[in-house]
NUKOLZA-802882 format. One record per residue (C-alpha): residue in one letter; x, y, z; residue number from 1. Coordinates in nm, 4 decimals. Layout:
NUKOLZA-802882
R   residuo         xx         yy         zz   num
R         A          X          Y          Z   NUM
...
end
This chain:
NUKOLZA-802882
R   residuo         xx         yy         zz   num
R         X    -9.1546     9.0562     0.2011     1
R         X    -8.9648     8.8813    -0.0918     2
R         X    -8.6517     8.7288     0.0266     3
R         X    -8.5515     8.6017    -0.3136     4
R         X    -8.5374     8.9442    -0.4624     5
R         X    -8.4325     9.0985    -0.1233     6
R         X    -8.7164     9.3500    -0.1095     7
R         X    -9.0136     9.4351     0.1285     8
R         X    -9.3230     9.6481     0.0552     9
R         X    -9.5508     9.8145     0.2867    10
R         X    -9.8753     9.9953     0.2489    11
R         X    -9.9259    10.2852     0.4537    12
R         X   -10.2647    10.4591     0.5409    13
R         X   -10.3910    10.7340     0.7329    14
R         X   -10.7298    10.8839     0.7882    15
R         X   -10.7913    11.2627     0.8188    16
R         X   -11.0919    11.3228     1.0326    17
R         X   -11.0461    11.6960     1.0042    18
R         X   -11.0469    11.6941     0.6232    19
R         X   -11.3348    11.8338     0.4074    20
R         X   -11.5920    11.5891     0.2781    21
R         X   -11.5548    11.4777    -0.0873    22
R         X   -11.7171    11.6930    -0.3721    23
R         X   -11.7924    11.5566    -0.7003    24
R         X   -11.9089    11.7407    -0.9907    25
R         X   -12.0444    11.6784    -1.3449    26
R         X   -11.9802    12.0074    -1.5342    27
R         X   -12.1680    11.8793    -1.8362    28
R         X   -12.4829    11.8262    -1.6700    29
R         X   -12.4346    12.1002    -1.4111    30
R         X   -12.4919    11.8641    -1.1330    31
R         X   -12.2900    11.7822    -0.7946    32
R         X   -12.2886    11.5802    -0.5064    33
R         X   -12.0988    11.5553    -0.1583    34
R         X   -12.0114    11.2401     0.0136    35
R         X   -12.0437    11.3121     0.3768    36
R         X   -11.8302    11.1526     0.6421    37
R         X   -11.9787    10.9283     0.8968    38
R         X   -11.9353    10.9217     1.2652    39
R         X   -11.5639    10.8237     1.3544    40
R         X   -11.4597    10.8268     0.9656    41
R         X   -11.2002    11.0356     0.8073    42
R         X   -11.0790    11.0836     0.4522    43
R         X   -10.8308    10.8022     0.3903    44
R         X   -10.4915    10.8255     0.1826    45
R         X   -10.2573    10.5522     0.1188    46
R         X    -9.9141    10.5112    -0.0171    47
R         X    -9.6900    10.2263    -0.1094    48
R         X    -9.3416    10.2053     0.0351    49
R         X    -9.0819     9.9490    -0.0976    50
R         X    -8.7413     9.8937     0.0492    51
R         X    -8.4377     9.7102    -0.0715    52
R         X    -8.3070     9.4648     0.1859    53
R         X    -7.9565     9.4927     0.0130    54
R         X    -7.7373     9.7695     0.1526    55
R         X    -7.6018    10.0309    -0.1124    56
R         X    -7.2568     9.9373     0.0038    57
R         X    -7.1338     9.6208     0.1637    58
R         X    -7.1527     9.6336     0.5424    59
R         X    -7.3336     9.9748     0.5290    60
R         X    -7.6670    10.0881     0.6649    61
R         X    -7.8023    10.2764     0.3744    62
R         X    -8.0802    10.1110     0.1625    63
R         X    -8.2608    10.2140    -0.1484    64
R         X    -8.6445    10.2794    -0.1254    65
R         X    -8.9186    10.4083    -0.3216    66
R         X    -9.2233    10.5932    -0.1677    67
R         X    -9.5495    10.6680    -0.3544    68
R         X    -9.6419    11.0304    -0.3371    69
R         X    -9.9707    11.0658    -0.1605    70
R         X   -10.1506    11.3548     0.0240    71
R         X   -10.0904    11.3539     0.4065    72
R         X    -9.8131    11.0738     0.3879    73
R         X    -9.4817    11.2581     0.3347    74
R         X    -9.1450    11.0980     0.3970    75
R         X    -9.1394    11.2672     0.7312    76
R         X    -9.4703    11.1158     0.8390    77
R         X    -9.3396    10.7676     0.7284    78
R         X    -9.0162    10.8075     0.9197    79
R         X    -9.1943    10.9105     1.2398    80
R         X    -9.4172    10.6102     1.2091    81
R         X    -9.1411    10.3656     1.1846    82
R         X    -8.9476    10.5324     1.4429    83
R         X    -9.2546    10.5087     1.6766    84
R         X    -9.2673    10.1403     1.5956    85
R         X    -8.9186    10.0700     1.6560    86
R         X    -8.9236    10.2796     2.0030    87
R         X    -9.2148    10.0600     2.1318    88
R         X    -9.0286     9.7524     2.0337    89
R         X    -8.7393     9.8528     2.2154    90
R         X    -8.9108     9.9585     2.5332    91
R         X    -9.0904     9.6159     2.5264    92
R         X    -8.7535     9.4352     2.4866    93
R         X    -8.4248     9.6380     2.5016    94
R         X    -8.2403     9.3266     2.3616    95
R         X    -8.4570     9.2768     2.0649    96
R         X    -8.2006     9.4475     1.8420    97
R         X    -7.8359     9.3903     1.9381    98
R         X    -7.4760     9.4773     1.8014    99
R         X    -7.1299     9.4288     1.9129   100
R         X    -7.0088     9.6513     2.2007   101
R         X    -6.8279     9.9369     2.0556   102
R         X    -6.5792     9.9272     2.3356   103
R         X    -6.4384     9.5987     2.1659   104
R         X    -6.5264     9.3907     2.5021   105
R         X    -6.5669     9.0203     2.4633   106
R         X    -6.7313     8.7512     2.6534   107
R         X    -6.5440     8.4604     2.8356   108
R         X    -6.5547     8.2449     2.5119   109
R         X    -6.3951     8.5092     2.3111   110
R         X    -6.7072     8.6280     2.1248   111
R         X    -6.7896     9.0039     2.0965   112
R         X    -7.0113     9.1154     2.3711   113
R         X    -7.3507     9.2029     2.2517   114
R         X    -7.5313     9.5104     2.3771   115
R         X    -7.8912     9.6403     2.3023   116
R         X    -7.9663     9.9329     2.1056   117
R         X    -8.2708    10.1095     1.9530   118
R         X    -8.2384    10.1460     1.5647   119
R         X    -8.2955    10.5061     1.4259   120
R         X    -8.3687    10.5764     1.0748   121
R         X    -8.4282    10.8809     0.8451   122
R         X    -8.5318    10.9095     0.4801   123
R         X    -8.3404    11.1388     0.2352   124
R         X    -8.3894    11.1744    -0.1318   125
R         X    -8.1689    11.0951    -0.4172   126
R         X    -8.0790    11.4107    -0.6299   127
R         X    -8.2884    11.4515    -0.9505   128
R         X    -8.1281    11.5099    -1.2771   129
R         X    -8.2859    11.8308    -1.2869   130
R         X    -8.1083    11.9360    -0.9542   131
R         X    -7.7720    11.8482    -1.0778   132
R         X    -7.8178    12.0345    -1.4002   133
R         X    -7.9495    12.3443    -1.2256   134
R         X    -7.6322    12.3307    -0.9942   135
R         X    -7.3740    12.2415    -1.2628   136
R         X    -7.5152    12.4939    -1.5216   137
R         X    -7.5414    12.7737    -1.2619   138
R         X    -7.2951    12.9535    -1.0467   139
R         X    -7.1916    12.7990    -0.6975   140
R         X    -7.2150    13.0901    -0.4392   141
R         X    -7.1369    12.9279    -0.0979   142
R         X    -7.1115    12.5787     0.0702   143
R         X    -7.1848    12.5468     0.4370   144
R         X    -7.0689    12.2560     0.6600   145
R         X    -7.2573    12.2236     0.9728   146
R         X    -7.1533    12.0393     1.2885   147
R         X    -7.3972    12.0123     1.5670   148
R         X    -7.2592    12.0005     1.9258   149
R         X    -7.3721    12.0250     2.2867   150
R         X    -7.5330    12.3570     2.3734   151
R         X    -7.2717    12.5981     2.5218   152
R         X    -7.3969    12.9160     2.7186   153
R         X    -7.2846    13.2391     2.5384   154
R         X    -7.1172    13.4747     2.8041   155
R         X    -7.3351    13.5550     3.1014   156
R         X    -7.6574    13.4965     2.9118   157
R         X    -7.8357    13.1768     3.0205   158
R         X    -8.1026    13.2378     2.7708   159
R         X    -7.8419    13.2310     2.4703   160
R         X    -7.6621    12.9123     2.3734   161
R         X    -7.4264    12.8089     2.0824   162
R         X    -7.5415    12.4697     1.9428   163
R         X    -7.3635    12.4234     1.6139   164
R         X    -7.0670    12.5405     1.4173   165
R         X    -7.0819    12.6381     1.0616   166
R         X    -6.7958    12.6550     0.8176   167
R         X    -6.8510    12.8593     0.5120   168
R         X    -6.6735    12.7983     0.1797   169
R         X    -6.6892    12.9896    -0.1294   170
R         X    -6.5766    12.8997    -0.4829   171
R         X    -6.2922    13.1184    -0.6326   172
R         X    -6.4011    13.0227    -0.9868   173
R         X    -6.6993    13.2407    -1.0927   174
R         X    -6.7863    13.0038    -1.4080   175
R         X    -6.9202    12.6618    -1.4586   176
R         X    -6.7198    12.3924    -1.2639   177
R         X    -6.7120    12.0617    -1.4448   178
R         X    -6.8336    11.7517    -1.2260   179
R         X    -6.9269    11.9870    -0.9533   180
R         X    -7.1948    11.7590    -0.7854   181
R         X    -6.9533    11.4507    -0.7680   182
R         X    -6.6652    11.6858    -0.6244   183
R         X    -6.9199    11.8280    -0.3589   184
R         X    -7.0411    11.4699    -0.2492   185
R         X    -6.6901    11.3537    -0.2263   186
R         X    -6.6041    11.6504    -0.0051   187
R         X    -6.9273    11.6000     0.2025   188
R         X    -6.8299    11.2286     0.2708   189
R         X    -6.4922    11.3246     0.3803   190
R         X    -6.6186    11.5774     0.6211   191
R         X    -6.8873    11.3416     0.7654   192
R         X    -6.6092    11.1291     0.9014   193
R         X    -6.4949    11.4514     1.1028   194
R         X    -6.8597    11.5108     1.2714   195
R         X    -7.0334    11.7236     1.0045   196
R         X    -7.3890    11.6338     1.0301   197
R         X    -7.5422    11.8528     0.7456   198
R         X    -7.4262    12.0354     0.4447   199
R         X    -7.5870    12.3261     0.2555   200
R         X    -7.5410    12.4475    -0.1025   201
R         X    -7.6330    12.8013    -0.2241   202
R         X    -7.6276    12.8657    -0.5806   203
R         X    -7.7537    13.0790    -0.8614   204
R         X    -7.9349    12.8885    -1.1574   205
R         X    -7.8742    12.9818    -1.5081   206
R         X    -8.2024    13.1768    -1.5008   207
R         X    -8.0786    13.3918    -1.2237   208
R         X    -8.2801    13.2523    -0.9457   209
R         X    -8.1013    13.1919    -0.6080   210
R         X    -8.1527    12.8559    -0.4421   211
R         X    -8.0407    12.6726    -0.1341   212
R         X    -8.0541    12.3064    -0.0860   213
R         X    -7.9585    12.1057     0.2391   214
R         X    -7.7688    11.7671     0.1967   215
R         X    -7.6953    11.4504     0.4065   216
R         X    -7.3252    11.4589     0.4024   217
R         X    -7.2871    11.0904     0.4743   218
R         X    -7.4980    10.9607     0.1766   219
R         X    -7.5264    11.2614    -0.0570   220
R         X    -7.9117    11.2436    -0.0131   221
R         X    -8.1132    11.5608    -0.0318   222
R         X    -8.3059    11.6870     0.2681   223
R         X    -8.5206    11.8994     0.0442   224
R         X    -8.8229    11.7419    -0.1247   225
R         X    -8.8197    11.9944    -0.4178   226
R         X    -8.5277    11.8395    -0.5956   227
R         X    -8.5697    11.4639    -0.4904   228
R         X    -8.5526    11.2085    -0.7691   229
R         X    -8.9033    11.0993    -0.8723   230
R         X    -9.0476    10.9039    -1.1640   231
R         X    -9.4165    10.9553    -1.2939   232
R         X    -9.6090    10.6236    -1.3324   233
R         X    -9.9060    10.6483    -1.5601   234
R         X   -10.1487    10.4115    -1.7667   235
R         X   -10.2105    10.1990    -1.4557   236
R         X   -10.4455     9.9192    -1.5358   237
R         X   -10.6833     9.8859    -1.3707   238
R         X   -10.6846    10.2368    -1.2443   239
R         X   -10.6299    10.2995    -0.8709   240
R         X   -10.8398    10.4687    -0.6131   241
R         X   -10.7196    10.7367    -0.3707   242
R         X   -10.6734    10.4708    -0.1168   243
R         X   -10.7326    10.1004    -0.0517   244
R         X   -10.7597     9.8341     0.2040   245
R         X   -10.3933     9.7150     0.1316   246
R         X   -10.1342     9.6619    -0.1076   247
R         X   -10.2466     9.6898    -0.4770   248
R         X   -10.0410     9.4201    -0.6285   249
R         X   -10.0171     9.5340    -1.0022   250
R         X    -9.8938     9.8781    -0.8764   251
R         X    -9.6648     9.7380    -0.6266   252
R         X    -9.5198     9.5244    -0.8985   253
R         X    -9.4228     9.8378    -1.0865   254
R         X    -9.2604    10.0083    -0.7874   255
R         X    -9.0594     9.7082    -0.6838   256
R         X    -8.9344     9.6729    -1.0473   257
R         X    -8.8247    10.0270    -1.0510   258
R         X    -8.6492     9.9960    -0.7206   259
R         X    -8.4530     9.6619    -0.8252   260
R         X    -8.3516     9.8242    -1.1593   261
R         X    -8.2221    10.1335    -0.9750   262
R         X    -8.0814    10.0111    -0.6444   263
end
């Protein structure tokens, strides 16, 4: 943790005991060898995860982060891991995390009443330049605004329930719409205030390919890994192994510098 730069870096590691043994080959000599797992071992994968401690907006709860792409350590797995840790902390001490009572209740001395809560988090990706280009150079086909609600039985069929409402919007113009992405994210943020939990964009790229992408309406983050903003880091010296026992300092420094520059 670096309080001065308001950044924290984690190293996450997992071991896949069901994974295949590692096979090495020398094509020039025509030789090969296999490194066999021993009892209790699994093939290890590791990833660095840096998080800015400065929210993207004052008073907000959205923070910039960078996750190293690694096998078996997707953003979904990372989010589940942190949720599991937070859940166990909350179960051990329900008052570890507190906030002002949303009812506005106050204590006898006039201070806001504090109530315990369990933090919830999710990871969503910033849109890549390629996604914005594909969207704005293509043709918008449909926008869906999705609102989740409590399950309601449909008619006399107990096995059939309604659990969401979908509003479908279509664009009247068939051509290119200037500033389309900014307009859409503005619309999504506005509708998020009214309970919309997910947005979906359907569009045709300039090459004729149809595509669908889900969006977090509150943040404008992509819920689809294909178009998430990423950067390739090369010429790492010294080179890195597939995994390590902890944070690789010279690589973490590169990731942290990138995060600070872009937060």
